[in-house]
C-alpha positions as CSV (number, residue, x, y, z in Angstrom):
1,X,75.4,184.9,-33.6
2,X,75.6,182.8,-30.4
3,X,74.0,179.4,-30.3
4,X,71.9,177.6,-27.7
5,X,73.2,174.5,-26.0
6,X,70.9,172.3,-28.1
7,X,72.1,173.9,-31.3
8,X,75.8,173.6,-30.3
9,X,75.4,169.9,-29.5
10,X,73.5,169.1,-32.6
11,X,75.9,171.0,-34.8
12,X,78.8,169.1,-33.5
13,X,77.1,165.8,-33.7
14,X,76.0,166.4,-37.3
15,X,79.5,167.7,-38.4
16,X,78.3,171.2,-39.1
17,X,79.7,174.6,-38.0
18,X,76.2,175.7,-36.9
19,X,72.6,174.8,-37.0
20,X,69.4,176.8,-36.3
21,X,66.0,175.9,-34.8
22,X,63.7,174.3,-37.3
23,X,66.4,172.7,-39.4
24,X,66.6,168.9,-39.8
25,X,69.9,167.2,-39.2
26,X,71.3,163.6,-39.2
27,X,73.5,163.4,-36.1
28,X,76.0,160.9,-34.7
29,X,74.9,159.5,-31.3
30,X,77.4,159.5,-28.4
31,X,75.4,157.1,-26.2
32,X,72.4,154.8,-26.4
33,X,70.5,153.4,-23.5
34,X,68.0,150.6,-23.3
35,X,66.2,149.1,-20.3
36,X,64.5,145.7,-19.7
37,X,61.1,146.7,-21.0
38,X,62.3,147.3,-24.5
39,X,65.7,145.6,-24.9
40,X,64.4,142.2,-26.2
41,X,62.0,143.9,-28.6
42,X,64.5,146.2,-30.1
43,X,67.3,143.7,-30.4
44,X,64.8,141.1,-31.6
45,X,63.8,143.4,-34.4
46,X,67.3,143.7,-35.5
47,X,67.7,139.9,-35.4
48,X,64.6,139.3,-37.5
49,X,65.7,141.8,-40.1
50,X,69.0,140.1,-40.5
51,X,71.2,142.8,-38.9
52,X,73.8,140.9,-37.0
53,X,76.2,143.7,-35.9
54,X,75.6,147.0,-34.1
55,X,77.3,150.2,-35.4
56,X,79.2,150.6,-32.1
57,X,78.4,148.3,-29.2
58,X,80.7,150.3,-26.9
59,X,78.3,153.2,-27.0
60,X,75.3,151.0,-25.9
61,X,74.2,150.5,-22.3
62,X,71.5,148.2,-21.1
63,X,70.1,148.4,-17.6
64,X,67.4,146.1,-16.1
65,X,65.4,148.3,-13.7
66,X,61.7,148.4,-14.5
67,X,60.3,144.9,-13.9
68,X,62.9,143.7,-11.3
69,X,62.8,141.2,-9.8
70,X,60.7,139.8,-12.5
71,X,57.1,139.8,-11.2
72,X,55.7,137.3,-13.7
73,X,56.7,134.4,-16.0
74,X,56.2,136.6,-19.0
75,X,58.6,139.3,-17.6
76,X,61.2,136.7,-16.7
77,X,61.0,135.2,-20.2
78,X,61.3,138.7,-21.8
79,X,64.4,139.4,-19.7
80,X,66.0,136.0,-20.6
81,X,65.5,136.8,-24.3
82,X,67.2,140.1,-23.8
83,X,70.2,138.6,-22.0
84,X,70.7,136.2,-24.9
85,X,70.5,139.0,-27.4
86,X,72.9,141.1,-25.5
87,X,75.5,138.4,-25.7
88,X,74.8,137.9,-29.4
89,X,75.3,141.6,-30.2
90,X,78.4,142.0,-28.1
91,X,77.0,144.6,-25.6
92,X,79.3,144.6,-22.7
93,X,77.9,147.5,-20.7
94,X,75.0,145.5,-19.1
95,X,73.8,146.2,-15.6
96,X,71.7,143.5,-14.1
97,X,68.7,144.0,-11.8
98,X,69.7,145.6,-8.5
99,X,72.3,148.0,-9.9
100,X,69.7,150.7,-10.1
101,X,67.4,152.9,-12.2
102,X,68.7,153.5,-15.7
103,X,69.3,157.3,-15.6
104,X,71.0,157.2,-12.2
105,X,73.3,154.4,-13.3
106,X,74.2,156.1,-16.6
107,X,75.4,159.1,-14.6
108,X,77.1,157.2,-11.9
109,X,79.0,155.0,-14.3
110,X,80.0,157.9,-16.5
111,X,78.1,156.6,-19.5
112,X,77.0,160.2,-20.3
113,X,78.9,163.4,-20.3
114,X,78.8,167.2,-21.1
115,X,78.1,168.1,-24.7
116,X,77.0,164.6,-25.7
117,X,73.9,163.6,-27.7
118,X,72.2,160.7,-26.0
119,X,69.0,158.7,-26.7
120,X,67.2,156.1,-24.5
121,X,64.2,153.9,-24.6
122,X,62.9,155.7,-21.5
123,X,61.1,159.0,-21.9
124,X,62.9,160.5,-18.9
125,X,66.2,160.4,-20.7
126,X,66.0,164.2,-20.5
127,X,67.7,163.6,-17.1
128,X,71.1,163.6,-18.8
129,X,70.8,167.4,-19.3
130,X,71.8,167.6,-15.6
131,X,75.4,166.9,-16.7
132,X,75.2,169.1,-19.8
133,X,74.2,166.5,-22.3
134,X,71.3,166.6,-24.7
135,X,69.2,163.5,-23.9
136,X,65.8,162.4,-25.1
137,X,63.6,159.3,-25.2
138,X,62.9,157.5,-28.5
139,X,60.7,154.6,-29.6
140,X,61.7,151.0,-30.3
141,X,61.9,151.3,-34.1
142,X,64.0,154.4,-33.8
143,X,66.3,152.7,-31.4
144,X,66.7,149.7,-33.7
145,X,67.8,152.1,-36.5
146,X,70.1,154.0,-34.1
147,X,71.8,150.8,-33.0
148,X,72.3,149.7,-36.5
149,X,73.6,153.0,-37.9
150,X,74.9,155.0,-35.0
151,X,72.9,158.0,-36.3
152,X,69.4,159.5,-36.0
153,X,67.6,162.5,-37.5
154,X,66.6,165.4,-35.3
155,X,64.7,168.6,-35.8
156,X,66.7,171.3,-34.1
157,X,64.5,172.6,-31.3
158,X,63.7,176.1,-30.3
159,X,64.9,176.9,-26.8
160,X,63.3,178.4,-23.7
161,X,65.8,180.0,-21.4
162,X,65.2,179.7,-17.7
163,X,67.2,182.1,-15.5
164,X,67.5,181.1,-11.9
165,X,68.3,183.7,-9.2
166,X,68.8,183.4,-5.5
167,X,68.7,180.1,-3.6
168,X,66.0,177.8,-2.3
169,X,64.7,178.4,1.2
170,X,64.9,175.6,3.9
171,X,62.2,173.0,3.3
172,X,61.9,173.9,-0.4
173,X,63.6,171.6,-2.9
174,X,64.3,171.2,-6.6
175,X,61.1,169.2,-6.9
176,X,59.2,172.2,-5.8
177,X,61.0,174.3,-8.4
178,X,60.2,172.0,-11.3
179,X,56.6,171.6,-10.1
180,X,56.2,175.3,-10.1
181,X,57.5,175.3,-13.7
182,X,54.9,172.7,-14.6
183,X,52.2,175.0,-13.3
184,X,53.5,178.0,-15.2
185,X,54.6,176.4,-18.4
186,X,52.2,173.4,-18.5
187,X,52.8,170.6,-21.0
188,X,52.4,172.7,-24.1
189,X,54.7,175.8,-24.1
190,X,57.8,173.7,-24.1
191,X,56.5,171.1,-26.5
192,X,59.3,169.7,-28.6
193,X,61.6,172.6,-27.4
194,X,64.8,172.6,-25.4
195,X,64.7,174.1,-21.9
196,X,68.0,175.6,-20.9
197,X,68.9,176.6,-17.4
198,X,71.3,179.4,-16.5
199,X,71.8,182.3,-14.1
200,X,73.6,182.7,-10.8
201,X,71.1,180.5,-9.0
202,X,72.2,177.4,-10.8
203,X,75.4,177.3,-8.7
204,X,73.4,176.6,-5.6
205,X,71.9,173.4,-7.1
206,X,74.0,170.2,-7.0
207,X,73.9,167.4,-9.4
208,X,71.0,165.6,-7.6
209,X,68.9,168.7,-7.8
210,X,69.7,169.2,-11.5
211,X,68.8,165.6,-12.2
212,X,65.4,166.1,-10.6
213,X,64.7,169.2,-12.7
214,X,66.1,167.8,-16.0
215,X,64.2,164.6,-15.5
216,X,60.8,166.3,-15.4
217,X,61.6,168.4,-18.5
218,X,59.8,165.7,-20.6
219,X,56.6,166.3,-18.5
220,X,56.7,169.8,-20.0
221,X,56.9,168.2,-23.4
222,X,60.5,169.3,-23.8
223,X,62.9,167.5,-26.3
224,X,65.9,168.4,-24.1
225,X,66.3,169.9,-20.7
226,X,69.9,171.1,-20.2
227,X,72.2,172.7,-17.6
228,X,75.0,173.8,-20.0
229,X,76.9,176.0,-17.5
230,X,76.5,176.7,-13.9
231,X,77.5,180.3,-14.2
232,X,76.2,181.6,-17.5
233,X,73.1,183.7,-17.8
234,X,70.8,183.0,-20.8
235,X,71.1,186.0,-23.0
236,X,71.6,184.6,-26.5
237,X,69.4,185.6,-29.5
238,X,68.4,182.1,-30.2
239,X,65.9,181.9,-27.3
240,X,62.2,182.0,-28.1
241,X,61.2,182.8,-24.5
242,X,62.8,183.4,-21.1
243,X,61.5,182.4,-17.7
244,X,62.9,184.1,-14.6
245,X,62.6,182.2,-11.4
246,X,63.5,183.7,-8.0
247,X,64.4,180.6,-6.0
248,X,64.0,182.2,-2.6
249,X,60.3,183.0,-3.3
250,X,59.3,179.4,-4.0
251,X,57.2,177.4,-1.7
252,X,56.4,173.6,-1.5
253,X,54.2,172.5,-4.3
254,X,52.0,169.5,-5.0
255,X,50.7,168.1,-8.3
256,X,47.1,167.0,-7.8
257,X,45.3,164.2,-9.8
258,X,45.4,163.4,-12.6
259,X,47.9,165.7,-14.5
260,X,51.4,166.7,-13.7
261,X,50.7,170.4,-14.7
262,X,47.8,170.6,-12.2
263,X,50.0,172.1,-9.5
264,X,49.0,173.9,-6.3
265,X,50.9,175.2,-3.3
266,X,50.9,172.5,-0.6
267,X,48.9,174.9,1.6
268,X,45.9,174.5,-0.7
269,X,45.8,170.7,-0.3
270,X,46.8,170.3,3.3
271,X,44.8,167.8,5.3
272,X,44.2,165.4,2.4
273,X,44.2,162.0,3.9
274,X,46.7,159.4,2.5
275,X,46.9,155.7,2.3
276,X,50.5,155.5,0.9
277,X,53.6,157.6,0.5
278,X,56.3,156.7,-2.0
279,X,59.8,158.0,-2.0
280,X,62.0,157.0,-5.0
281,X,62.2,156.9,-8.8
282,X,64.6,158.5,-11.2
283,X,63.2,161.8,-10.0
284,X,63.8,161.6,-6.3
285,X,65.6,158.4,-5.2
286,X,69.1,159.8,-4.6
287,X,71.0,160.0,-1.4
288,X,70.1,163.6,-0.9
289,X,66.4,162.7,-1.1
290,X,66.8,159.8,1.4
291,X,68.7,162.1,3.8
292,X,65.8,164.6,3.8
293,X,63.3,161.8,4.5
294,X,65.4,160.1,7.1
295,X,66.2,163.2,9.1
296,X,62.4,163.9,9.5
297,X,61.6,160.3,10.4
298,X,64.6,159.6,12.7
299,X,63.3,158.4,16.1
300,X,59.7,158.8,15.0
301,X,57.0,156.6,13.3
302,X,54.8,157.1,10.4
303,X,51.0,157.6,11.0
304,X,48.8,154.6,11.6
305,X,47.1,153.4,8.5
306,X,49.8,154.9,6.1
307,X,52.2,152.7,4.1
308,X,55.6,154.2,3.3
309,X,57.6,152.7,0.4
310,X,61.2,153.8,-0.3
311,X,63.3,152.7,-3.3
312,X,66.9,154.0,-3.5
313,X,67.8,155.0,-7.1
314,X,70.8,152.7,-7.3
315,X,72.9,150.2,-5.3
316,X,75.4,153.0,-4.8
317,X,72.8,155.1,-3.2
318,X,71.5,152.1,-1.2
319,X,74.9,151.2,0.2
320,X,75.6,154.8,1.2
321,X,72.3,155.0,2.9
322,X,73.2,151.9,4.8
323,X,76.6,153.4,5.8
324,X,74.9,156.6,7.0
325,X,72.3,154.7,9.0
326,X,69.5,156.1,6.9
327,X,68.0,152.7,6.1
328,X,67.8,151.9,9.9
329,X,66.1,155.3,10.4
330,X,63.6,154.5,7.6
331,X,62.8,150.9,8.7
332,X,62.6,152.0,12.3
333,X,59.9,154.5,11.3
334,X,57.8,151.9,9.6
335,X,59.0,152.2,6.0
336,X,59.4,149.3,3.6
337,X,62.8,149.9,1.8
338,X,62.8,148.0,-1.5
339,X,65.7,147.3,-3.8
340,X,66.6,149.8,-6.5
341,X,64.1,149.9,-9.3
342,X,61.2,151.5,-11.1
343,X,58.4,149.2,-10.0
344,X,56.1,151.4,-7.8
345,X,56.6,154.5,-10.0
346,X,55.0,153.2,-13.1
347,X,52.7,150.6,-11.6
348,X,54.8,147.7,-12.6
349,X,54.7,146.0,-9.2
350,X,55.6,146.5,-5.5
351,X,53.3,149.3,-4.5
352,X,50.1,149.2,-6.6
353,X,47.1,151.2,-5.4
354,X,43.6,149.8,-4.8
355,X,40.5,151.6,-6.0
356,X,39.8,154.6,-3.9
357,X,43.3,154.8,-2.4
358,X,45.4,157.9,-2.3
359,X,49.2,158.2,-2.6
360,X,51.7,161.1,-2.4
361,X,54.9,160.3,-4.2
362,X,58.2,161.9,-5.1
363,X,58.0,160.4,-8.7
364,X,57.3,162.2,-11.9
365,X,53.8,161.2,-13.1
366,X,50.3,161.1,-11.6
367,X,48.2,160.0,-14.5
368,X,45.1,158.0,-13.9
369,X,46.0,154.4,-13.4
370,X,49.7,155.1,-13.2
371,X,50.2,153.2,-10.0
372,X,47.4,150.6,-10.2
373,X,43.7,151.2,-10.1
374,X,42.3,154.0,-12.3
375,X,40.1,154.9,-9.4
376,X,43.1,155.7,-7.2
377,X,44.5,159.2,-6.8
378,X,48.2,160.2,-7.1
379,X,49.7,163.4,-5.7
380,X,53.3,164.4,-6.4
381,X,55.6,166.4,-4.0
382,X,59.1,166.7,-2.6
383,X,60.9,164.3,-0.3
384,X,60.4,166.8,2.6
385,X,56.7,167.0,1.9
386,X,56.5,163.2,1.6
387,X,58.3,162.6,4.9
388,X,56.2,165.0,7.0
389,X,53.0,163.8,5.3
390,X,53.9,160.2,6.2
391,X,54.3,161.3,9.8
392,X,51.0,163.2,9.8
393,X,49.0,160.7,7.7
394,X,47.8,163.5,5.5
395,X,49.3,166.0,3.0
396,X,51.3,168.5,5.0
397,X,53.3,171.6,4.5
398,X,56.8,170.6,5.7
399,X,57.9,174.1,6.7
400,X,56.0,174.4,10.0
401,X,57.3,171.0,11.1
402,X,60.8,171.8,10.1
403,X,60.7,175.1,11.9
404,X,59.7,173.3,15.1
405,X,62.7,171.1,14.7
406,X,65.6,173.5,14.0
407,X,68.4,172.2,11.7
408,X,66.3,169.4,10.1
409,X,65.7,171.2,6.9
410,X,69.1,172.9,6.6
411,X,70.8,170.3,4.3
412,X,71.4,172.0,1.0
413,X,70.2,170.6,-2.3
414,X,73.8,171.0,-3.5
415,X,75.3,168.2,-1.4
416,X,76.1,165.5,-3.8
417,X,76.5,161.8,-3.0
418,X,79.9,160.3,-2.3
419,X,80.7,157.5,-4.7
420,X,80.7,154.0,-3.3
């Protein structure tokens, strides 16, 4: 009887020949990730309980990305405490502010790999499924236990198989694909389950596209979101449901306030006036995303009255964008290009919304108050949708604009970034 990707990974990590959905296992962790919001709290908890050594510091990675640069004295003090504790516990894999967003850095630095079991203090740790790992977010107390023991208990999840066929049309991206899934599956059908992608269509999606899709698995409530094999079709008996997606039939999508699963075709919200457009986050801040935005904005200027904020996902992405001239294109078009970080996405700083303002972003959540005022509105869309909307000053279907400018939307989602 064949096993799902989640079952295979959890069986290996728990030292068993096989496991099945619904079982509870205690599994060895291959990698553990903390970021600046929780690092001091987690390590401080260990210190207060008298635990002076970690199970395996070499498996631990700490990345400062959320409140960087520190926007308050409290944030600065919290980070200073974390730096002291990192030294005390012998954690060498520490990436200071400016290196990038945790999930992007983990992949770039090879801190995660295929078949691994990974936990992080960020809910979007499902991103690691893009490279074939089983990744999930956990709480502070769970992370403290995991750091001390190197293990954690898991309930083996049921798995939903997603079979992809065809390839995305010009102007349609992986963000549109996953938003369409949010509309169809909502945040309940995949709750605590693993979502596993297969089918011949996977081969047309590069690492960046897969990271976008896996990243938003948690928005469906998924425990894991995994691309186990670019060529295999999901046909195992362990799947509780199968979703078939014809990539070439997809159109640009937009999530409307105030829920990620409230998704409509962009044509149904066209004309909605915007105050701000945001491009970045662990969902869509990669070089492929910046290329899509820059090729639209090159030699043009964003609409009057609209603010455009762009945050590259890492210093590697930022430097490549500089080499390719993308930053010059973006700044010339009126964008504010900030350093790598999570600030605008979660309302930490650098891009908060005032009451009554409306933003279209390429990030992953549009909950009320996510980016500042609870009286603001957040829409979610693709980099192409964001770029054309910034030009027009209102939510716009990118396809007509791209059709009027041949070649603009032809860059494939499969084109991965070149390492710095």
